[in-house]
N, C-alpha and C positions, 0 to 999 in steps of 0.2 A: 598467474594474475591473484587481486585481491578484491572482495565484493564486500562491503558492508549493509547490512538490510536492516533500516529503521523503522520500526511503527508499531502494530498492536496486533491480537490476535490472529489477524489475517495475514499477518507475518512471521506467524511460528504456524500455523497451521492447527489453532484450537481443534483436540478432537481424534486428528490423526497424526501418521510417522510423520515426523522432519522430512522427510527423504519426499511424501510427497506435499507439502509445503512451497508455493509457489517459488520463492524466493532459490530453492534446493531444486528445483524443475527448473527454473530459469538458470543454475549454474551448470546443470546435465545440456540443455540447448546450446548454451553455450560453447562448450568442449565439444559438443556436435560439430559445429563451427567452426573449430579448427583452434578457439581461443583457449589455454591456457589454463583454467578456471581453479582453484580449490573450492572446497567448501566453502559455503557464507558466513561472516560471522555477522549474527544478531545480536539488536537492540529491542527488544519487543517483547514486551506481557499482555496478556487478554485486561481487557479493561483501560489500557495507556489512554488519557487525551494527550494534547500537544504539550498541558503541561508537565505531567509526568512524564513522558518522552526527555524536555529539555529539563526534567530535573537528573534522571536516570543519564545522559549523554556528558553531561557536565561531570558527572564523577567516574565517568567510563575510562578505561586505561584504553587509546585510542593508540593506531600505529598507522599512520596517515602517510603520503597520502595513498589513496586507494583506485582500485581501476572503474569500480565501478560503487556508487552509493545509490540506494535507491530511497526511496523515503514513502510511506501507506501510512497518513494519521489523520484523522479526524471523526470518525463516527462515533466514538464514544464521546464526543464534546458533542456533537446532535442528539447522541441517548440521552446525556445526561440534562438538556436541555440548558449547553451552559452559552455565552454570549457569542455573537458570530463574529463582533467587533473583536474582542479577546483570541479569537481562534485565527484573524489574521494576520493578529498582530505576532502571535506566535509562531506562526505557518514561516512567517515571513523569516523569523529569526532561524527555525531551522533548515528552512532552505539555503539561506545562505551558508549556513554552518555543512550542511551538505555538500555545494559547492568548496566550500574549503578545503575538506576530507577528500575530495576530487582532485586536490590539486589544483585547484581552481578551473579546474575546468568543466563547465554547465556543461556538457555535451556528454560528460560522464556522470552522470546525478539521471535520477530513471523516475520518473514521482508516477504514483497510480493513482487514478480518482476513489472517492470514496463509492465501496460499492451502496448497492438499496437492500437494509437485512430486513426491510419492510416486505417484503418477498417471501420470508421464510416461513415454515410452520408454526415458529416463535409468535410471530404477530399475528396471528391469528385473529385474535380480539383487538386488536390496534387500529389505529385510523391509519391504514397504510397510504391513501392519497397524503397525509398531512406528514407522514414521513419522507417518502418521495419528494415533495414539494422542499422538505427543511434539507435533504440531501442536496437537492440542485444547486437551493442557496450556499452550500456549504461548498461544493464544486464549480460553482461558476467563481468565487473568491480563487480559492486553491489553483485552476488555470489558469484564473487571469496574470494574478502572483508567480505561477510560476513561469508561465511563456516571456513575463517579463524580463525574469533571469535567461533567456534562452533554453529552458532546461526542460526536453523532452518530456512531456506530457500524454498518458495512454487512459484512454476513456474506460475503464472495466465496466461502471456503473451499467450502463444498455447491457453488457454480458450478462450481469447478477438476474438481471431483470426476466431475463429468460429462465429462471430459475426457478421462478413461481410455480407451483404444481407439479413440479420435477423434484420428488421425493430424492434421487438416486443424489443431487449437486448436494445435499448438504448431510452433516453427522447426524450422531446420536440425538442430541442435545436440541436438533433442530433448529437451531440458528446457524448457526458454523458451515463453511463449505464444504466440500467437497475435493479431494485432491482431482475430482473429475471438472470442476470448478476454474480448481488453481491452474491447470493446463492449459483449459481454454485464457486463460489473462498470458500464459508464458506465451502461444500465440502468438496472440494479441501483438507482444511488446515485438517477438520477431520479427514480425510482420511489419511494424509499422515502418513507415515513413520519415518517422521523427528522431527512430531508434535506430544509428547504425557503428556500435563499438566497434 
């Protein structure tokens, strides 16, 4: 079975081994469930916004349909103070492409909410309340658009906020999450009533 993971630094697992990233951990969890998934095909780079991801997938050589397509994008739109209107427009396009590449099966697409980087040690000197508010706004749009398309939406923002003052949930740069946090995300995916691959 094939799995395409689309995203940014959280999808590649910045600062850790690829095998500790959440797409790889999800593939492993699905294998343990008896589904014969190979390693995920990943289109993601640290720092990517929705614009960057759209440009990348337009150039990519893909082999759909995929049995699973995941989409986790948006944190860099917020981090770079980009337009929320632009985010909505580009996210709608990305979501429709993800559905298309999943053989036009919305249930085979998986969207994760934007985690809150404001809880990281990196953000200690920043206004964490404002970051949280902005991420909530982006996530509201993301959830609304996702559910409109009958695509499973998993809230990992709440889980990410549990990492506040918990250094074991971060890698050395003090910004990106460790495999320990990514495992919590995968556990939430596997337990979700909305996701039943």
